[in-house]
BAFI-3210 file (N, C-alpha, C; in Angstrom, 3 decimals, decimal comma, padded with zeros to 6 digits):
// residues 170
n [1|2|3|4|5|6|7|8|9|10|11|12|13|14|15|16|17|18|19|20|21|22|23|24|25|26|27|28|29|30|31|32|33|34|35|36|37|38|39|40|41|42|43|44|45|46|47|48|49|50|51|52|53|54|55|56|57|58|59|60|61|62|63|64|65|66|67|68|69|70|71|72|73|74|75|76|77|78|79|80|81|82|83|84|85|86|87|88|89|90|91|92|93|94|95|96|97|98|99|100|101|102|103|104|105|106|107|108|109|110|111|112|113|114|115|116|117|118|119|120|121|122|123|124|125|126|127|128|129|130|131|132|133|134|135|136|137|138|139|140|141|142|143|144|145|146|147|148|149|150|151|152|153|154|155|156|157|158|159|160|161|162|163|164|165|166|167|168|169|170]
n.u [000,843|000,546|002,081|000,332|-002,156|-002,232|-002,287|-004,766|-006,402|-005,727|-006,787|-009,418|-009,620|-008,182|-006,060|-004,012|-003,068|-001,799|000,252|001,775|002,566|004,065|006,193|007,439|008,136|009,365|012,240|013,539|012,564|013,439|016,207|016,552|015,794|017,768|019,982|019,324|018,992|020,753|023,034|021,155|018,696|016,491|016,300|014,588|012,455|011,462|010,744|008,638|006,816|006,322|005,017|002,748|001,598|001,127|-000,841|-002,888|-003,378|-004,222|-006,659|-006,450|-004,828|-004,263|-004,646|-003,851|-001,391|002,107|002,700|005,095|006,282|004,406|004,593|007,286|007,130|005,551|007,381|009,463|008,109|007,429|010,002|011,037|009,244|009,996|012,619|012,067|010,602|012,584|014,350|012,829|012,694|015,260|017,095|018,188|020,918|022,426|021,683|020,984|019,329|020,764|022,456|021,496|022,703|025,227|028,196|028,302|030,471|030,660|031,075|029,600|026,794|027,807|029,968|031,673|030,272|031,561|030,785|031,893|033,250|031,440|029,751|028,756|026,069|025,021|025,533|023,909|021,394|021,215|021,387|019,079|017,090|017,624|018,648|017,273|014,869|013,161|010,464|010,054|008,444|008,785|011,518|011,465|009,869|011,487|013,720|012,593|011,629|010,082|008,379|009,231|011,628|013,059|013,237|014,854|017,225|017,988|018,324|020,484|022,422|022,649|023,650|026,123|027,325|027,419|029,285|031,588|031,867|032,365|034,856|036,375|036,407|037,652]
n.v [-001,177|002,253|005,261|007,373|006,095|004,886|007,162|008,210|006,244|006,588|009,118|008,415|007,240|004,913|003,419|001,548|002,042|004,462|003,621|002,016|003,922|005,556|003,859|003,779|006,487|007,612|007,042|008,322|010,971|011,731|011,547|013,592|015,810|015,723|016,484|019,112|020,372|021,948|022,988|023,716|023,104|020,496|017,647|015,468|016,570|018,377|016,510|015,150|017,258|017,597|015,197|015,526|017,772|016,679|014,821|016,560|017,938|016,111|015,943|017,833|016,874|016,096|013,504|013,499|014,511|013,906|012,133|012,236|014,665|016,466|015,869|016,591|019,272|020,074|019,425|021,260|023,643|023,362|023,211|025,740|027,352|026,594|027,615|030,346|030,760|030,187|032,238|034,473|033,956|034,329|032,282|031,213|030,901|033,723|034,501|031,949|030,588|030,778|028,705|026,753|027,164|026,451|024,453|020,896|020,296|022,105|022,467|023,500|025,650|028,012|028,538|030,802|032,393|033,028|035,739|038,107|037,498|037,406|039,141|042,577|042,916|040,278|039,724|041,659|040,755|038,235|039,082|040,643|038,702|036,644|037,757|040,167|039,082|039,551|039,155|037,594|039,187|041,734|042,162|042,067|044,315|046,399|046,146|046,504|044,304|041,275|038,971|036,382|036,920|038,023|035,775|034,155|035,640|035,602|032,864|032,476|033,898|032,325|030,033|031,035|031,458|028,824|027,782|029,196|028,196|025,490|025,655|026,645|024,503|022,468]
n.w [000,000|-000,786|000,560|000,335|000,137|002,644|004,243|003,524|004,625|007,299|007,703|007,761|010,174|010,705|012,752|012,495|009,948|010,358|012,083|010,363|008,470|010,185|010,932|008,471|007,878|010,163|010,774|008,609|008,755|011,317|010,952|009,061|010,613|012,582|011,129|010,523|012,975|015,659|018,261|021,122|020,069|020,148|018,314|018,726|020,127|018,232|016,299|017,636|017,777|015,075|014,464|016,039|014,790|012,282|012,978|013,906|011,555|009,708|008,361|006,398|004,456|001,045|-001,041|-003,665|-003,832|-003,107|-000,117|001,460|000,665|001,653|004,400|004,945|004,443|006,553|008,578|008,062|008,563|011,309|012,415|011,719|013,165|015,751|015,861|015,661|018,032|019,894|019,327|020,058|022,749|023,380|023,374|021,141|018,847|017,436|014,072|013,405|011,504|009,222|009,367|007,819|005,452|005,951|005,791|006,349|007,931|009,922|013,335|015,526|016,287|017,065|015,558|013,472|010,678|007,481|006,582|005,754|003,490|001,511|-001,170|-000,830|-001,481|-001,312|001,380|002,602|001,745|003,086|005,750|005,884|005,503|007,462|009,865|010,417|009,966|007,790|005,553|002,304|000,745|001,860|001,366|-001,403|-001,998|-001,046|-002,706|-005,109|-006,644|-007,879|-005,695|-006,180|-007,460|-005,314|-003,652|-005,276|-005,327|-002,615|-002,337|-004,083|-002,692|-000,409|-001,614|-002,462|000,012|000,935|-000,896|-000,189|002,402|001,877|000,595|002,697|004,423|003,149]
ca.u [000,000|001,355|001,960|-000,873|-003,306|-002,206|-002,717|-006,226|-007,003|-005,535|-007,777|-010,709|-009,599|-007,484|-004,838|-002,968|-002,496|-000,842|001,416|002,579|003,177|005,057|007,380|008,089|008,695|010,058|013,714|013,944|012,242|014,335|017,522|016,464|015,790|019,079|020,887|018,930|019,071|022,089|023,051|019,995|017,472|016,412|015,602|013,510|011,313|010,919|010,110|007,349|005,933|005,917|004,028|001,505|001,008|000,622|-002,102|-003,896|-003,617|-004,474|-007,838|-006,099|-004,009|-004,898|-003,933|-003,345|-000,010|002,931|002,654|006,375|006,464|003,534|005,173|008,509|006,700|005,165|008,612|010,146|007,303|007,597|011,386|011,142|008,516|010,837|013,707|011,515|010,264|013,851|014,903|012,053|013,046|016,659|017,928|018,765|022,169|022,177|021,870|020,908|018,729|021,783|023,136|021,032|023,657|026,562|028,732|028,119|031,655|030,573|030,931|028,549|026,113|028,571|031,034|031,425|030,064|032,441|029,943|032,720|033,738|030,351|029,591|027,920|024,660|024,651|025,537|022,708|020,235|021,168|021,066|017,658|016,238|017,842|018,902|016,119|013,698|012,251|009,864|010,432|007,651|009,454|012,774|011,089|009,398|012,635|014,615|011,772|011,637|008,952|008,690|010,009|012,971|013,711|013,565|015,990|018,446|018,379|018,814|021,829|023,318|022,877|024,552|027,461|027,846|027,761|030,516|032,672|032,036|033,003|036,271|037,017|036,496|038,217]
ca.v [000,000|003,468|006,208|008,173|005,247|004,753|008,436|008,281|005,353|007,249|010,201|007,800|006,713|003,637|003,581|000,677|002,738|005,431|002,890|001,616|005,156|005,993|003,001|004,144|007,831|008,061|007,106|009,325|012,288|012,010|011,811|014,925|016,807|015,713|017,261|020,515|020,926|022,194|023,293|024,455|022,601|019,053|017,055|014,587|017,435|018,856|015,339|014,943|018,344|017,318|014,120|016,107|018,617|015,746|014,288|017,632|018,419|014,989|016,209|018,757|016,199|015,780|012,319|013,708|014,977|012,944|012,231|012,659|016,100|017,135|015,663|017,381|020,667|020,241|019,404|022,547|024,646|023,171|023,555|027,196|027,888|026,342|028,595|031,671|030,841|030,270|033,575|035,386|033,675|034,684|031,094|030,780|031,528|034,729|034,114|030,502|030,035|030,730|027,426|025,974|027,369|026,058|023,154|019,933|020,202|023,031|021,705|024,035|026,834|029,190|028,770|032,037|032,274|033,983|036,674|039,172|037,046|037,568|040,497|043,425|042,643|038,982|039,870|042,424|039,877|037,253|039,779|041,017|037,519|035,802|038,504|041,051|038,232|040,130|038,208|037,814|040,311|042,961|042,287|042,365|045,700|047,288|046,052|046,700|043,030|040,410|038,106|035,273|037,455|038,137|034,405|033,700|036,337|035,064|031,516|032,606|034,329|031,128|029,181|031,641|031,177|027,392|027,614|029,702|027,264|024,280|025,973|026,835|023,226|021,396]
ca.w [000,000|-000,875|001,670|000,114|000,509|004,105|004,820|003,330|005,634|008,597|007,763|008,054|011,529|010,784|013,550|011,941|008,791|010,895|012,599|009,211|007,979|011,176|010,778|007,215|007,812|011,372|010,688|007,612|009,286|012,441|010,366|008,460|011,683|013,250|010,287|010,558|014,321|016,179|019,693|021,609|019,454|020,317|017,167|019,207|020,461|016,963|015,703|018,295|017,362|013,691|014,509|016,571|013,752|011,281|013,500|013,917|010,186|008,801|007,548|005,317|003,447|-000,233|-001,538|-005,025|-003,700|-002,371|001,339|002,033|000,416|002,614|005,727|005,103|004,510|007,960|009,369|007,868|009,256|012,758|012,741|011,639|014,329|016,925|015,826|015,969|019,459|020,622|019,120|020,902|024,140|023,570|023,548|019,867|018,446|016,425|012,677|013,376|010,300|008,179|009,469|006,671|004,378|006,396|005,411|007,423|008,778|011,048|014,576|016,393|015,772|017,432|014,587|012,747|009,244|006,808|005,843|005,182|002,192|000,546|-001,712|000,029|-001,810|-000,746|002,843|002,947|001,560|004,168|006,993|005,813|005,644|008,628|011,093|010,648|009,734|006,810|004,625|000,917|000,233|002,318|000,622|-002,787|-002,069|-000,848|-003,866|-006,310|-007,360|-007,566|-004,555|-006,731|-007,676|-004,001|-003,232|-006,077|-004,895|-001,308|-002,601|-004,661|-001,611|000,409|-002,400|-002,399|001,349|000,949|-001,671|000,660|003,520|001,352|000,376|003,999|005,135|002,310]
c.u [000,896|001,161|000,666|-002,132|-003,379|-002,694|-004,222|-006,938|-006,878|-006,528|-009,158|-010,733|-008,882|-006,131|-003,704|-002,298|-001,472|000,423|002,345|003,294|004,317|006,338|008,151|008,801|009,537|011,576|014,201|013,719|013,181|015,754|017,597|016,555|017,120|020,096|020,590|019,155|020,515|021,959|021,834|018,673|017,501|015,638|014,454|012,253|010,652|010,176|008,720|006,344|005,448|004,826|002,684|000,814|000,446|-000,746|-003,206|-004,303|-004,037|-005,679|-007,550|-005,295|-004,838|-004,065|-003,475|-001,874|000,797|002,914|003,955|006,645|005,635|004,127|006,407|008,220|006,269|006,423|009,354|009,416|007,492|008,997|011,582|010,421|009,336|011,974|013,212|011,178|011,525|014,445|014,164|012,408|014,509|017,572|018,572|020,061|021,856|022,527|021,738|020,284|019,748|022,592|022,668|022,054|025,034|026,941|028,559|029,315|031,612|030,290|029,758|027,914|026,887|029,697|030,687|031,262|030,901|031,666|030,749|033,264|032,668|030,382|028,672|026,433|024,201|024,576|024,271|021,453|020,103|020,834|019,601|016,770|016,386|018,117|017,695|014,793|012,674|011,708|010,300|009,673|008,302|010,734|012,474|010,667|010,574|013,544|013,894|011,861|010,306|009,354|009,530|011,454|013,746|014,113|014,805|017,285|018,922|018,956|020,235|022,846|023,641|023,846|025,981|028,109|028,240|029,097|031,727|032,954|032,721|034,502|037,011|037,238|037,048|039,725]
c.v [001,250|004,330|007,004|007,385|005,075|006,032|008,614|007,428|005,965|008,394|009,663|007,107|005,390|003,825|002,712|001,316|003,761|004,734|002,459|002,832|005,593|005,167|003,358|005,494|008,236|008,107|008,205|010,744|012,658|012,293|013,203|015,995|016,854|016,511|018,750|021,157|021,045|022,562|024,135|024,003|021,076|018,433|016,134|015,401|017,956|017,716|015,117|016,026|018,151|016,250|014,658|016,979|017,763|015,224|015,352|018,058|017,325|015,203|017,107|018,094|015,852|014,678|012,444|014,117|013,983|013,198|012,771|014,141|016,905|017,046|016,537|018,877|020,991|020,312|020,733|023,653|024,562|023,591|025,069|027,851|027,738|027,364|029,986|031,794|030,903|031,667|034,585|035,204|034,002|033,488|030,627|031,529|032,532|034,196|032,609|029,930|029,963|029,444|026,488|026,039|026,820|024,663|022,191|019,837|021,190|022,246|022,189|025,244|028,099|029,478|030,007|031,753|033,349|034,984|037,768|038,784|037,135|038,978|041,271|043,145|041,328|039,052|040,597|041,559|038,876|037,907|040,192|039,823|036,838|036,552|039,381|040,333|038,864|039,024|038,526|038,987|041,639|043,213|042,699|043,829|046,674|047,305|046,253|045,483|042,337|039,568|036,910|035,721|037,579|036,756|033,892|034,348|035,830|033,661|031,559|033,036|033,152|030,190|029,720|031,365|029,705|027,141|028,067|028,738|025,980|024,506|026,073|025,518|022,085|021,410]
c.w [000,000|000,371|001,553|000,489|002,027|004,774|004,670|004,376|007,024|008,769|008,135|009,412|011,716|011,483|013,011|010,730|009,273|011,391|011,465|008,627|008,893|011,039|009,510|007,300|009,006|011,232|009,734|008,129|010,427|011,937|009,756|009,540|012,427|012,440|010,372|011,921|014,769|017,650|020,080|021,021|019,526|019,160|017,582|019,527|019,190|016,271|016,307|017,895|015,923|013,674|015,031|015,519|012,618|011,724|013,449|012,506|009,222|007,903|006,358|004,209|002,221|-000,886|-002,988|-005,007|-002,873|-000,859|001,913|001,807|001,416|004,019|005,932|005,065|005,942|008,829|009,257|008,623|010,773|013,183|012,742|012,813|015,603|016,993|016,199|017,444|020,307|020,503|020,007|022,373|024,430|023,743|022,257|019,589|017,348|015,040|012,504|012,116|009,168|008,273|008,363|005,545|004,714|005,901|006,573|008,360|009,940|012,324|015,419|015,740|016,095|016,444|013,771|011,269|008,568|005,956|005,168|003,806|001,102|-000,033|-000,771|-000,220|-001,187|000,778|003,297|002,811|002,706|005,503|007,022|006,131|007,000|009,924|011,416|010,415|008,806|005,928|003,208|000,304|000,622|001,521|-000,816|-002,931|-001,967|-002,072|-005,193|-007,241|-007,134|-006,355|-005,009|-006,959|-006,372|-003,494|-003,975|-005,612|-003,537|-001,494|-003,177|-003,601|-000,696|-000,314|-002,370|-001,052|001,471|000,247|-000,851|001,799|003,051|001,156|001,699|004,726|004,280|002,347]
res [m|t|d|e|e|l|m|r|r|y|q|q|g|d|a|e|a|f|e|t|l|y|r|r|f|a|p|r|l|l|g|y|l|k|k|k|c|f|a|g|t|d|p|e|e|v|f|q|n|v|v|m|k|l|h|r|s|r|g|q|y|d|a|r|y|p|f|l|a|w|l|f|t|i|a|q|s|v|w|t|d|q|l|r|s|q|r|r|a|g|t|a|v|e|f|d|e|a|q|l|a|a|h|p|a|l|e|t|a|q|a|e|l|p|l|e|k|l|s|a|k|d|r|e|l|l|e|s|r|f|v|r|e|e|g|f|a|e|i|a|a|r|l|k|l|s|e|v|g|a|r|k|r|v|s|r|a|v|q|a|l|r|k|i|m|r|k|a|h|s]
***
């Protein structure tokens, strides 16, 4: 039975369908979260929050779309919410979302990112998005771009940072 069929059955109240889905997705999801999380963020806690959100949102799932894509969208949302709540509480490391751009060789979130090696435009984009937490719409309005254009520019800046990090750790 496919993940999508199992999810449809779970939506109808079939607990066994959920158990089968859980056995399929739990190791992969937990591995994903362990890679994303760093000092100050517990991947097990984020995992549990993802499972709870999956349960609460199960009625919104549309079986025409891949289950795993939907699940990982939930995971990204929960993880981002966790980071924001930590930042508001003052427990997150400054510029922590930029760790997404970091090379896996980074040991801790406290490691310094080589932002000074980026162009001024790329540095400004990353600071706007991750330090000042501006949305893509805000960035787009300020730069007189479409929202898609702002997303592309931020993505390119993240890629530039990744390239610098790879060079620094090779």
